[in-house]
C-alpha positions in Angstrom: -93.9 -149.2 -187.8 -91.2 -150.8 -185.6 -92.3 -153.9 -183.7 -92.1 -153.7 -179.9 -89.5 -156.0 -178.5 -89.2 -157.5 -175.1 -86.6 -159.6 -173.5 -87.5 -163.3 -173.5 -86.0 -165.7 -171.0 -86.0 -169.5 -171.3 -86.7 -170.4 -167.7 -90.5 -170.4 -167.9 -90.3 -172.8 -170.9 -88.3 -175.3 -168.9 -90.8 -175.6 -166.0 -93.5 -178.2 -166.0 -97.0 -176.6 -166.2 -100.4 -178.0 -165.3 -103.0 -178.6 -168.0 -105.0 -175.7 -166.5 -102.1 -173.2 -166.9 -101.6 -171.2 -170.1 -98.5 -172.3 -172.0 -95.4 -170.3 -171.4 -95.6 -168.5 -174.8 -99.2 -167.5 -174.2 -98.4 -166.3 -170.7 -95.3 -164.3 -171.8 -97.2 -162.6 -174.6 -100.1 -161.8 -172.3 -97.7 -160.0 -170.0 -97.1 -157.6 -172.8 -100.7 -157.2 -173.8 -100.3 -159.5 -176.8 -101.7 -162.9 -177.9 -99.3 -165.8 -178.2 -100.4 -169.0 -179.8 -99.0 -172.1 -181.6 -100.2 -173.9 -184.7 -99.3 -177.5 -184.6 -98.0 -178.8 -187.9 -96.4 -182.2 -188.5 -96.0 -184.8 -185.8 -94.2 -187.8 -187.1 -91.5 -190.4 -186.6 -88.6 -189.9 -189.0 -84.8 -190.1 -189.2 -83.0 -187.6 -187.0 -81.1 -184.8 -188.8 -77.4 -185.1 -188.2 -77.2 -182.3 -185.6 -80.2 -183.7 -183.7 -78.8 -187.3 -183.7 -75.5 -186.0 -182.4 -77.1 -184.0 -179.6 -79.4 -187.0 -178.6 -76.5 -189.4 -178.7 -78.1 -191.4 -181.6 -76.7 -193.0 -184.7 -77.2 -190.7 -187.7 -80.6 -191.5 -189.3 -81.9 -193.2 -186.2 -85.7 -192.6 -185.7 -87.0 -189.7 -183.6 -90.4 -188.2 -182.9 -90.6 -184.7 -184.2 -93.2 -182.1 -183.4 -93.3 -179.0 -185.7 -95.1 -175.9 -184.7 -95.5 -172.4 -186.0 -95.4 -169.8 -183.1 -97.7 -166.9 -183.6 -97.8 -163.4 -182.0 -101.1 -161.7 -182.5 -101.8 -164.3 -185.2 -98.6 -163.5 -187.2 -95.9 -166.1 -187.5 -92.7 -165.2 -185.6 -91.0 -168.5 -185.1 -90.8 -172.1 -186.4 -90.3 -174.5 -183.5 -89.3 -178.2 -184.1 -88.9 -180.5 -181.1 -87.2 -183.9 -181.4 -87.6 -186.8 -178.9 -85.9 -190.2 -178.8 -88.4 -192.9 -179.8 -87.5 -194.8 -176.7 -89.1 -192.0 -174.7 -91.8 -190.6 -177.0 -93.2 -193.5 -179.0 -96.7 -194.4 -177.8 -97.1 -191.2 -175.7 -98.9 -188.0 -176.3 -95.6 -186.6 -177.7 -96.2 -188.8 -180.8 -99.8 -187.7 -181.3 -100.8 -184.9 -183.6 -102.5 -182.9 -180.9 -101.6 -180.5 -178.1 -100.0 -182.0 -175.0 -101.9 -180.8 -171.9 -99.4 -179.0 -169.6 -96.7 -179.1 -172.4 -93.9 -181.5 -173.3 -91.8 -180.6 -170.3 -94.7 -181.7 -168.0 -95.2 -184.9 -169.9 -91.5 -185.7 -169.9 -91.5 -185.2 -166.1 -94.6 -187.5 -165.8 -92.7 -190.1 -167.8 -89.8 -190.0 -165.4 -87.6 -187.7 -167.5 -87.9 -184.3 -165.8 -85.5 -181.9 -167.5 -82.8 -180.8 -165.0 -80.3 -179.2 -167.4 -80.6 -177.1 -170.5 -77.9 -176.1 -173.0 -78.8 -173.4 -175.6 -76.8 -172.4 -178.7 -77.8 -169.3 -180.7 -76.6 -168.3 -184.1 -77.8 -166.2 -187.0 -77.9 -167.2 -190.7 -79.6 -166.3 -193.9 -83.2 -167.5 -194.1 -84.1 -170.4 -196.4 -86.9 -169.8 -199.0 -89.3 -171.9 -196.9 -88.4 -169.9 -193.7 -88.9 -166.6 -195.6 -92.3 -167.7 -196.7 -93.4 -169.1 -193.4 -92.2 -166.0 -191.4 -93.0 -163.3 -194.0 -89.4 -162.3 -194.4 -87.8 -160.5 -197.3 -85.3 -162.1 -199.8 -82.1 -161.1 -198.0 -83.4 -161.4 -194.4 -81.7 -163.6 -191.8 -83.1 -165.7 -189.0 -82.0 -166.3 -185.4 -81.7 -170.0 -184.6 -81.8 -171.2 -181.0 -81.1 -174.9 -180.4 -81.9 -176.2 -176.9 -80.9 -179.6 -175.5 -82.8 -180.7 -172.4 -81.3 -183.3 -170.2 -82.8 -185.4 -167.4 -81.2 -185.8 -163.9 -78.9 -188.6 -165.2 -77.6 -186.4 -168.0 -79.6 -188.2 -170.7 -80.8 -185.9 -173.5 -84.6 -186.0 -173.7 -85.5 -183.2 -176.0 -83.8 -181.2 -178.7 -85.7 -178.0 -179.9 -84.7 -176.0 -182.9 -86.4 -172.6 -182.9 -86.0 -170.5 -186.0 -87.0 -166.9 -185.3 -87.6 -163.6 -187.0 -84.8 -161.6 -185.4 -86.4 -158.3 -185.9 -88.9 -158.9 -183.2 -87.0 -161.1 -180.8 -84.6 -160.3 -177.9 -83.3 -163.1 -175.8 -81.9 -162.7 -172.3 -80.0 -165.3 -170.4 -80.1 -165.3 -166.6 -78.1 -167.6 -164.3 -78.3 -168.1 -160.6 -75.0 -169.2 -159.0 
Protein backbone atom coordinates (compact mmCIF):
# COMPACT_ATOMS: atom_id res chain seq x y z
CA UNK A 1 0.00 0.00 0.00
CA UNK A 2 1.35 3.44 -0.90
CA UNK A 3 1.18 6.12 1.80
CA UNK A 4 -0.93 9.14 0.93
CA UNK A 5 1.26 12.27 0.67
CA UNK A 6 0.30 15.87 1.10
CA UNK A 7 2.33 19.02 0.66
CA UNK A 8 3.52 20.38 4.00
CA UNK A 9 4.39 24.07 4.34
CA UNK A 10 6.43 25.57 7.16
CA UNK A 11 4.43 28.75 7.79
CA UNK A 12 1.97 27.33 10.37
CA UNK A 13 4.91 25.99 12.39
CA UNK A 14 6.43 29.47 12.63
CA UNK A 15 3.34 31.19 14.05
CA UNK A 16 2.78 31.54 17.81
CA UNK A 17 -0.25 29.52 18.95
CA UNK A 18 -2.35 29.76 22.08
CA UNK A 19 -2.37 26.96 24.65
CA UNK A 20 -5.95 26.18 23.57
CA UNK A 21 -5.05 25.66 19.89
CA UNK A 22 -3.96 22.30 18.54
CA UNK A 23 -0.27 22.23 17.70
CA UNK A 24 0.58 22.80 14.05
CA UNK A 25 1.29 19.12 13.32
CA UNK A 26 -1.98 17.94 14.90
CA UNK A 27 -3.90 20.60 12.93
CA UNK A 28 -2.17 19.72 9.65
CA UNK A 29 -2.77 15.99 10.06
CA UNK A 30 -6.41 16.58 11.01
CA UNK A 31 -6.94 18.50 7.75
CA UNK A 32 -6.15 15.22 6.01
CA UNK A 33 -8.26 13.01 8.26
CA UNK A 34 -5.22 11.75 10.15
CA UNK A 35 -3.93 11.96 13.72
CA UNK A 36 -0.68 13.87 14.29
CA UNK A 37 1.02 13.70 17.68
CA UNK A 38 4.48 14.05 19.27
CA UNK A 39 6.23 11.95 21.85
CA UNK A 40 8.67 14.01 23.89
CA UNK A 41 11.96 12.26 24.48
CA UNK A 42 15.01 13.87 25.98
CA UNK A 43 15.10 17.45 27.23
CA UNK A 44 18.56 18.38 28.49
CA UNK A 45 21.41 20.82 28.56
CA UNK A 46 24.38 19.56 26.54
CA UNK A 47 27.22 20.68 24.28
CA UNK A 48 26.00 21.96 20.90
CA UNK A 49 26.84 19.78 17.90
CA UNK A 50 29.19 21.66 15.50
CA UNK A 51 26.51 22.60 12.93
CA UNK A 52 24.14 23.81 15.66
CA UNK A 53 26.88 25.84 17.36
CA UNK A 54 27.75 27.49 14.05
CA UNK A 55 24.11 28.34 13.26
CA UNK A 56 23.56 29.75 16.77
CA UNK A 57 26.80 31.73 16.65
CA UNK A 58 28.22 29.78 19.59
CA UNK A 59 31.65 28.39 20.29
CA UNK A 60 31.77 24.66 19.41
CA UNK A 61 30.81 22.63 22.46
CA UNK A 62 29.04 25.55 24.17
CA UNK A 63 25.97 24.44 26.11
CA UNK A 64 22.47 24.48 24.56
CA UNK A 65 19.07 23.21 25.62
CA UNK A 66 17.88 20.40 23.34
CA UNK A 67 14.33 19.07 23.07
CA UNK A 68 14.07 15.73 21.21
CA UNK A 69 10.71 14.53 19.91
CA UNK A 70 9.36 11.70 17.82
CA UNK A 71 6.66 12.92 15.44
CA UNK A 72 3.88 10.40 14.87
CA UNK A 73 1.26 10.09 12.16
CA UNK A 74 -1.58 7.77 13.16
CA UNK A 75 0.69 6.54 15.97
CA UNK A 76 3.51 5.61 13.54
CA UNK A 77 6.90 7.42 13.72
CA UNK A 78 7.49 9.61 10.64
CA UNK A 79 10.03 12.15 11.89
CA UNK A 80 12.68 12.76 14.53
CA UNK A 81 12.69 16.42 15.58
CA UNK A 82 15.47 17.94 17.68
CA UNK A 83 15.25 21.63 18.62
CA UNK A 84 18.19 23.51 20.11
CA UNK A 85 18.09 26.77 22.08
CA UNK A 86 20.86 28.98 23.48
CA UNK A 87 21.02 28.53 27.26
CA UNK A 88 20.94 32.33 27.59
CA UNK A 89 17.36 32.17 26.28
CA UNK A 90 16.07 28.77 27.42
CA UNK A 91 17.70 27.94 30.77
CA UNK A 92 15.13 28.22 33.57
CA UNK A 93 12.16 28.36 31.17
CA UNK A 94 9.60 25.76 30.07
CA UNK A 95 11.90 25.03 27.10
CA UNK A 96 14.29 23.37 29.56
CA UNK A 97 11.58 21.28 31.24
CA UNK A 98 10.71 17.72 30.16
CA UNK A 99 7.07 18.48 29.41
CA UNK A 100 4.97 19.95 26.63
CA UNK A 101 5.19 23.73 26.15
CA UNK A 102 1.61 25.11 26.06
CA UNK A 103 1.17 26.97 22.77
CA UNK A 104 4.50 25.63 21.52
CA UNK A 105 8.09 26.84 21.56
CA UNK A 106 7.45 29.68 19.09
CA UNK A 107 4.77 31.14 21.39
CA UNK A 108 7.08 30.85 24.40
CA UNK A 109 9.97 32.46 22.50
CA UNK A 110 7.65 35.37 21.64
CA UNK A 111 6.54 35.62 25.28
CA UNK A 112 10.21 35.79 26.31
CA UNK A 113 10.83 38.67 23.87
CA UNK A 114 12.35 36.58 21.06
CA UNK A 115 9.49 36.33 18.57
CA UNK A 116 10.83 34.62 15.46
CA UNK A 117 10.75 36.97 12.45
CA UNK A 118 12.92 35.13 9.93
CA UNK A 119 13.38 31.47 9.07
CA UNK A 120 16.07 29.80 6.99
CA UNK A 121 15.57 26.19 5.95
CA UNK A 122 18.07 23.81 4.40
CA UNK A 123 16.96 20.44 3.07
CA UNK A 124 19.07 17.48 2.03
CA UNK A 125 18.84 13.70 1.75
CA UNK A 126 21.32 11.17 3.09
CA UNK A 127 21.46 7.49 4.04
CA UNK A 128 19.69 6.78 7.33
CA UNK A 129 21.78 5.86 10.36
CA UNK A 130 21.03 2.61 12.18
CA UNK A 131 19.30 4.52 15.01
CA UNK A 132 17.18 6.45 12.50
CA UNK A 133 16.23 3.26 10.65
CA UNK A 134 15.08 1.68 13.88
CA UNK A 135 13.18 4.74 15.12
CA UNK A 136 11.44 5.38 11.79
CA UNK A 137 10.94 1.75 10.73
CA UNK A 138 13.13 2.09 7.65
CA UNK A 139 14.91 -0.63 5.70
CA UNK A 140 18.66 -1.16 5.62
CA UNK A 141 19.36 0.93 2.50
CA UNK A 142 16.72 3.64 3.02
CA UNK A 143 17.53 7.32 3.07
CA UNK A 144 16.14 10.15 5.18
CA UNK A 145 15.17 13.71 4.34
CA UNK A 146 16.74 16.24 6.74
CA UNK A 147 15.33 19.74 7.16
CA UNK A 148 17.38 22.14 9.29
CA UNK A 149 15.57 25.34 10.27
CA UNK A 150 17.14 28.42 11.84
CA UNK A 151 14.69 30.85 13.47
CA UNK A 152 15.87 34.41 14.07
CA UNK A 153 14.38 37.20 16.17
CA UNK A 154 13.73 40.71 14.86
CA UNK A 155 17.34 41.75 15.58
CA UNK A 156 18.72 38.80 13.58
CA UNK A 157 19.69 36.77 16.66
CA UNK A 158 19.26 33.01 16.13
CA UNK A 159 16.84 31.71 18.78
CA UNK A 160 16.11 28.13 17.67
CA UNK A 161 17.71 25.52 15.45
CA UNK A 162 15.51 22.55 14.57
CA UNK A 163 16.79 19.44 12.83
CA UNK A 164 13.96 17.31 11.47
CA UNK A 165 14.88 13.87 10.14
CA UNK A 166 12.01 12.46 8.08
CA UNK A 167 10.91 9.34 6.31
CA UNK A 168 10.98 10.73 2.73
CA UNK A 169 8.51 8.17 1.43
CA UNK A 170 5.61 9.94 3.13
CA UNK A 171 6.75 13.58 3.13
CA UNK A 172 6.33 16.27 0.51
CA UNK A 173 7.56 19.76 1.38
CA UNK A 174 6.34 22.93 -0.31
CA UNK A 175 7.87 26.36 0.00
CA UNK A 176 5.72 29.45 -0.45
CA UNK A 177 6.99 33.01 -0.51
CA UNK A 178 5.06 36.26 -0.56
CA UNK A 179 7.00 39.14 -2.11
